[in-house]
Residue frames relative to the residue before (quaternion, step in Angstrom):
aa qw qx qy qz dx dy dz
X 1.0000 0.0000 0.0000 0.0000 0.00 0.00 0.00
X 0.6293 0.5634 -0.3565 0.3993 3.62 0.95 -0.79
X 0.6154 0.5790 -0.3559 0.3992 3.61 1.07 -0.67
X 0.6853 0.4722 -0.2778 0.4797 3.61 1.24 -0.44
X 0.5206 0.6448 -0.4206 0.3692 3.62 1.25 -0.10
X 0.5544 -0.5639 0.5003 0.3528 3.53 -1.25 0.64
X 0.6234 -0.5738 0.3702 0.3809 3.66 -1.01 0.72
X 0.6566 0.5053 -0.3221 0.4580 3.63 0.98 -0.80
X 0.6571 0.4905 -0.3077 0.4826 3.62 1.03 -0.74
X 0.6169 0.5376 -0.3323 0.4691 3.55 1.08 -0.69
X 0.6416 0.5143 -0.3098 0.4773 3.60 1.00 -0.87
X 0.6433 0.5156 -0.3194 0.4672 3.60 1.00 -0.85
X 0.6299 0.5324 -0.3210 0.4655 3.58 1.03 -0.80
X 0.6573 0.4912 -0.3114 0.4792 3.60 0.99 -0.83
X 0.6385 0.5322 -0.3248 0.4513 3.61 0.98 -0.84
X 0.6749 0.5080 -0.2993 0.4436 3.56 0.96 -0.87
X 0.5665 0.5686 -0.3734 0.4651 3.61 1.25 -0.40
X 0.7151 0.4357 -0.2486 0.4869 3.59 1.16 -0.48
X 0.6661 0.4420 -0.2880 0.5272 3.54 1.35 0.26
X 0.0495 -0.7912 0.6095 0.0036 3.57 -0.88 0.98
X 0.2243 -0.7653 0.5917 0.1180 3.58 -0.72 1.12
X 0.0432 -0.7958 0.6028 0.0373 3.56 -1.04 0.70
X 0.1670 -0.7377 0.6476 0.0924 3.51 -1.30 0.62
X 0.1786 -0.7961 0.5751 0.0598 3.50 -0.91 0.96
X 0.0162 0.7930 -0.6055 0.0649 3.57 -0.56 1.24
X 0.1002 -0.8350 0.5390 0.0468 3.61 0.16 1.21
X 0.1932 -0.7217 0.6465 0.1544 3.50 -1.41 0.31
X 0.5549 -0.6281 0.4368 0.3267 3.52 -1.04 0.80
X 0.6413 0.5266 -0.3317 0.4488 3.62 1.19 -0.42
X 0.6379 0.5296 -0.3273 0.4533 3.60 1.22 -0.35
X 0.3211 -0.7725 0.5203 0.1718 3.58 -0.78 1.03
X 0.7150 0.4042 -0.2470 0.5143 3.57 1.17 -0.47
X 0.2370 -0.7883 0.5549 0.1204 3.56 -0.90 0.87
X 0.4215 -0.7087 0.5049 0.2551 3.57 -0.82 1.02
X 0.6351 0.5336 -0.3283 0.4518 3.58 1.08 -0.70
X 0.6364 0.4986 -0.3281 0.4886 3.56 0.98 -0.82
X 0.6096 0.5543 -0.3601 0.4376 3.61 1.00 -0.77
X 0.6284 0.5348 -0.3438 0.4482 3.67 0.94 -0.77
X 0.6631 0.4916 -0.2977 0.4796 3.60 0.97 -0.88
X 0.6959 0.4926 -0.2743 0.4448 3.56 0.87 -1.04
X 0.6564 0.5070 -0.3221 0.4564 3.58 0.92 -0.81
X 0.6556 0.5182 -0.3013 0.4592 3.57 1.00 -0.87
X 0.6626 0.4826 -0.2943 0.4914 3.58 0.98 -0.84
X 0.6503 0.5208 -0.3000 0.4646 3.58 1.10 -0.75
X 0.7005 0.4674 -0.2642 0.4702 3.55 1.13 -0.66
X 0.5070 0.6731 -0.4166 0.3409 3.63 1.24 -0.41
X 0.1525 -0.7898 0.5909 0.0615 3.53 -1.07 0.83
X 0.7874 0.2310 -0.1347 0.5554 3.63 1.15 -0.48
X 0.8232 -0.0772 0.0902 0.5552 3.60 0.63 -1.05
X 0.0277 -0.7341 0.6774 0.0366 3.52 -1.30 0.58
X 0.0281 0.8077 -0.5859 0.0597 3.59 -0.42 1.16
X 0.0968 -0.8129 0.5729 -0.0396 3.51 -0.67 1.27
X 0.0731 -0.7547 0.6486 0.0671 3.55 -1.20 0.69
X 0.1377 0.7762 -0.6038 0.1180 3.55 -0.90 0.88
X 0.4442 -0.6796 0.4946 0.3102 3.64 -0.98 0.66
X 0.7780 0.2274 -0.0996 0.5771 3.58 1.09 -0.77
X 0.0526 -0.8271 0.5593 -0.0193 3.60 -0.68 1.06
X 0.2375 0.7284 -0.6152 0.1858 3.58 -0.43 1.22
X 0.0935 -0.8415 0.5306 0.0385 3.57 0.22 1.25
X 0.3790 -0.6807 0.5631 0.2755 3.55 -1.22 0.41
X 0.7379 -0.4201 0.2941 0.4387 3.57 -1.34 0.15
X 0.6572 0.5322 -0.3251 0.4232 3.59 0.94 -0.89
X 0.6585 0.4988 -0.3193 0.4644 3.57 0.96 -0.87
X 0.6441 0.4968 -0.3404 0.4717 3.66 0.98 -0.69
X 0.6052 0.5338 -0.3478 0.4773 3.61 1.10 -0.66
X 0.6603 0.5169 -0.3046 0.4517 3.57 0.97 -0.83
X 0.6083 0.5310 -0.3400 0.4822 3.55 1.14 -0.64
X 0.6481 0.5177 -0.3108 0.4641 3.58 0.97 -0.90
X 0.6407 0.5216 -0.3140 0.4678 3.64 0.96 -0.83
X 0.6579 0.5068 -0.3038 0.4670 3.52 0.95 -0.96
X 0.6365 0.5364 -0.3210 0.4517 3.54 0.98 -0.88
X 0.6594 0.5015 -0.3173 0.4615 3.61 0.94 -0.80
X 0.6585 0.4818 -0.3114 0.4871 3.62 1.18 -0.54
X 0.5637 -0.6258 0.3717 0.3905 3.60 1.29 -0.07
X 0.4194 0.7044 -0.4678 0.3303 3.56 1.26 0.38
X 0.3076 -0.7191 0.5863 0.2112 3.58 -0.97 0.82
X 0.1022 -0.7928 0.6007 0.0116 3.56 -0.55 1.25
X 0.0496 -0.7847 0.6171 -0.0320 3.54 -0.74 1.25
X 0.0907 -0.7835 0.6144 0.0195 3.56 -0.91 0.94
X 0.1387 -0.7981 0.5854 0.0337 3.56 -0.67 1.19
X 0.0397 0.7984 -0.5944 0.0869 3.53 -0.76 1.15
X 0.5180 -0.5973 0.4792 0.3812 3.59 -1.17 0.31
X 0.5530 -0.6004 0.4576 0.3527 3.57 -1.15 0.64
X 0.7762 0.0418 -0.0327 0.6282 3.55 1.11 -0.78
X 0.2794 -0.7480 0.5747 0.1790 3.56 -0.91 0.86
X 0.5985 -0.5581 0.4178 0.3947 3.58 -1.25 -0.06
X 0.6968 0.3401 -0.2766 0.5677 3.59 1.33 0.28
X 0.4439 -0.7297 0.4484 0.2636 3.61 -0.46 1.15
X 0.6546 0.5336 -0.3278 0.4235 3.56 0.89 -0.93
X 0.6272 0.5416 -0.3354 0.4481 3.59 1.11 -0.72
X 0.5668 0.5664 -0.3828 0.4598 3.63 1.15 -0.58
X 0.6999 0.4761 -0.2795 0.4532 3.58 0.77 -1.11
X 0.6549 0.5237 -0.3234 0.4386 3.56 0.92 -0.88
X 0.6588 0.5026 -0.3032 0.4705 3.59 0.96 -0.91
X 0.6752 0.5079 -0.3048 0.4396 3.61 0.87 -0.94
X 0.5956 0.5767 -0.3660 0.4228 3.58 1.13 -0.56
X 0.7226 0.4109 -0.2317 0.5053 3.60 1.27 -0.43
X 0.4027 0.7313 -0.4725 0.2825 3.61 1.20 0.01
X 0.6869 0.4889 -0.2866 0.4549 3.58 0.82 -1.00
X 0.6732 0.4913 -0.2977 0.4656 3.60 0.88 -0.91
X 0.6494 0.5139 -0.3105 0.4666 3.59 1.02 -0.82
X 0.6504 0.4944 -0.3168 0.4819 3.61 0.97 -0.81
X 0.6645 0.5051 -0.3128 0.4533 3.62 0.92 -0.84
X 0.6207 0.5319 -0.3335 0.4696 3.57 1.20 -0.57
X 0.6204 -0.5841 0.3240 0.4111 3.59 1.23 -0.35
X 0.5542 0.6070 -0.4065 0.3989 3.62 1.18 0.16
X 0.3129 -0.6973 0.5986 0.2398 3.54 -1.28 0.36
X 0.2184 -0.7815 0.5747 0.1060 3.54 -0.90 0.96
X 0.1002 -0.7895 0.6053 0.0159 3.52 -0.93 1.01
X 0.1825 -0.7981 0.5680 0.0834 3.57 -0.90 0.93
X 0.3066 -0.7367 0.5834 0.1516 3.50 -0.97 1.07
X 0.5850 -0.6140 0.4126 0.3325 3.55 -1.06 0.79
X 0.7847 0.2906 -0.1255 0.5329 3.57 0.93 -0.99
X 0.6187 -0.5030 0.4394 0.4136 3.56 -1.31 0.33
X 0.0276 -0.7716 0.6351 -0.0223 3.51 -1.07 0.88
X 0.2157 -0.8107 0.5338 0.1063 3.57 -0.64 1.12
X 0.3761 0.7436 -0.4836 0.2678 3.60 1.26 0.16
X 0.0652 -0.7811 0.6210 0.0077 3.58 -1.12 0.76
X 0.4992 0.6498 -0.4694 0.3291 3.56 -0.65 1.05
X 0.1666 -0.7785 0.5934 0.1186 3.54 -1.31 -0.09
X 0.2325 -0.7377 0.6170 0.1449 3.52 -1.36 0.42
X 0.1597 -0.7905 0.5877 0.0647 3.61 -0.97 0.85
X 0.8764 -0.0848 0.0396 0.4724 3.57 -0.80 1.12
X 0.5582 -0.6043 0.4040 0.4000 3.63 1.12 0.32
X 0.6309 0.5398 -0.3306 0.4486 3.59 1.26 0.37
X 0.7884 0.1775 -0.0840 0.5830 3.59 1.09 -0.66
X 0.0569 -0.7806 0.6213 0.0372 3.52 -1.14 0.74
X 0.0708 -0.7629 0.6409 0.0477 3.55 -1.22 0.58
X 0.0758 0.7500 -0.6566 0.0268 3.55 -1.03 0.86
X 0.1959 0.7899 -0.5616 0.1492 3.55 -1.09 0.65
X 0.6788 -0.4998 0.3692 0.3913 3.51 -1.31 -0.36
X 0.5862 0.6382 -0.3625 0.3429 3.65 1.20 -0.37
X 0.3032 -0.7235 0.5963 0.1706 3.52 -1.04 0.89
X 0.4944 -0.6309 0.4963 0.3335 3.53 -1.23 0.29
X 0.5103 0.5853 -0.4725 0.4168 3.54 0.30 1.34
X 0.6687 -0.5395 0.3470 0.3760 3.53 -1.25 0.36
X 0.5656 0.5964 -0.3857 0.4192 3.59 1.16 -0.54
X 0.6777 0.4786 -0.2797 0.4831 3.57 0.94 -0.95
X 0.6959 0.5018 -0.2709 0.4366 3.54 0.97 -0.93
X 0.8414 0.2405 -0.0893 0.4757 3.63 0.93 -0.80
X 0.7632 0.3716 -0.1944 0.4916 3.60 1.16 -0.42
X 0.7831 0.3830 -0.1901 0.4517 3.60 0.60 -1.17
X 0.4332 -0.6414 0.5562 0.3026 3.53 -1.21 0.55
X 0.0316 -0.8123 0.5813 -0.0352 3.59 -0.82 1.01
X 0.1076 -0.7776 0.6141 0.0813 3.54 -1.27 0.32
X 0.0739 0.8115 -0.5754 0.0697 3.57 -1.19 0.46
X 0.3114 -0.7207 0.5837 0.2071 3.49 -1.37 -0.14
X 0.1818 -0.7493 0.6317 0.0800 3.50 -1.04 0.95
X 0.0364 0.8382 -0.5409 0.0600 3.63 -0.71 0.92
X 0.2063 -0.7679 0.5967 0.1082 3.52 -1.25 0.62
X 0.3635 0.7296 -0.4920 0.3058 3.55 1.34 0.15
X 0.5187 -0.7016 0.3966 0.2854 3.59 -0.62 1.14
X 0.6838 0.4867 -0.2928 0.4580 3.57 0.89 -0.94
X 0.6510 0.5089 -0.3173 0.4654 3.59 1.01 -0.79
X 0.6583 0.4910 -0.3148 0.4758 3.59 0.95 -0.86
X 0.6324 0.5284 -0.3292 0.4609 3.61 0.98 -0.74
X 0.6484 0.5041 -0.3199 0.4724 3.58 0.98 -0.82
X 0.6378 0.5069 -0.3307 0.4764 3.62 0.96 -0.83
X 0.6601 0.5121 -0.3161 0.4495 3.61 0.85 -0.93
X 0.6340 0.5328 -0.3292 0.4537 3.59 1.01 -0.80
X 0.6552 0.4876 -0.3154 0.4831 3.59 0.99 -0.84
X 0.6674 0.5027 -0.3110 0.4528 3.63 0.88 -0.89
X 0.6606 0.5077 -0.2999 0.4647 3.59 0.97 -0.86
X 0.6150 0.5395 -0.3355 0.4671 3.55 1.12 -0.71
X 0.6613 0.4829 -0.2994 0.4897 3.58 0.99 -0.84
X 0.6221 0.5352 -0.3510 0.4510 3.61 0.95 -0.78
X 0.6560 0.5245 -0.2970 0.4543 3.57 1.03 -0.86
X 0.7218 0.4187 -0.2498 0.4912 3.61 1.08 -0.61
X 0.6249 0.5639 -0.3312 0.4264 3.62 1.21 -0.38
X 0.4091 -0.6704 0.5646 0.2539 3.52 -1.37 0.35
X 0.4174 -0.6939 0.5311 0.2494 3.53 -0.93 0.95
X 0.3950 -0.7134 0.5249 0.2440 3.58 -0.88 0.98
X 0.2502 -0.7637 0.5830 0.1193 3.55 -0.79 1.09
X 0.1378 -0.7839 0.6031 0.0533 3.57 -0.35 1.25
X 0.1627 -0.8126 0.5572 0.0537 3.57 -0.21 1.28
X 0.4760 -0.6610 0.5010 0.2924 3.54 -1.27 0.32
X 0.3643 0.7360 -0.4983 0.2781 3.58 1.24 0.30
X 0.5311 -0.5948 0.5038 0.3321 3.56 -1.22 0.65
X 0.4306 -0.6854 0.5176 0.2773 3.55 -0.93 0.87
X 0.5098 -0.6170 0.5025 0.3270 3.50 -1.20 0.66
X 0.6720 -0.5290 0.3227 0.4055 3.60 -1.17 0.49
X 0.6577 0.5102 -0.3280 0.4468 3.61 1.04 -0.71
X 0.6271 0.5129 -0.3311 0.4839 3.60 1.14 -0.63
X 0.6364 0.5166 -0.3274 0.4700 3.58 1.04 -0.76
X 0.6451 0.5217 -0.3062 0.4668 3.54 1.04 -0.86
X 0.6441 0.5110 -0.3155 0.4739 3.60 1.01 -0.86
X 0.6503 0.5119 -0.3186 0.4621 3.61 0.94 -0.81
X 0.6463 0.5101 -0.3232 0.4665 3.55 0.94 -0.80
X 0.6501 0.5280 -0.3009 0.4561 3.56 0.99 -0.96
X 0.6586 0.5122 -0.3065 0.4581 3.58 0.93 -0.92
X 0.6486 0.5083 -0.3282 0.4618 3.62 0.95 -0.80
X 0.6395 0.5161 -0.3226 0.4696 3.58 1.04 -0.75
X 0.6297 0.5141 -0.3309 0.4792 3.62 1.03 -0.80
X 0.6387 0.5477 -0.3350 0.4241 3.61 0.95 -0.88
X 0.6207 0.5503 -0.3320 0.4491 3.57 1.08 -0.75
X 0.6714 0.4787 -0.2784 0.4924 3.58 1.14 -0.61
X 0.6688 0.5297 -0.2981 0.4280 3.62 0.94 -0.96
């Protein structure tokens, strides 16, 4: 049948073979998240670069372990976040994980303005964009959808966007200075809130 298709339709058919749509319908009774699996598998498969953008960043222990493993393989892990989100509590929650994320081997970049983009690129070969944030709410409660693609032009376009944001963002400098008592108290409070959320 393909031999009778118009060349433009044939090209579209080939492009669609390089695109996979996914829908995530979690249940509170399910302990494993299909959306988290997509993130973990991609990070586990990375050999050179893994660049992620998310407005809200609350990683779990497994994701931090995956960053550390990727770092040991020589993968450059870049995480792009907004300097300030549209929810103050999300700022505090994300900041509570900056030190752990940096120690795992990732570089954190902050954009001046709020950015609701959600997705990642792996080795310039795979791209994912969708509605899911990097937090347990998206992984276990909310319904999410997205698209995973290996189409070269689409991946290049995504990489160009991510690289443009990296160029405009400020690298977070995780110093080795002792935190002041109020910052330690705030970190403790945020971790307690995360246990509830």
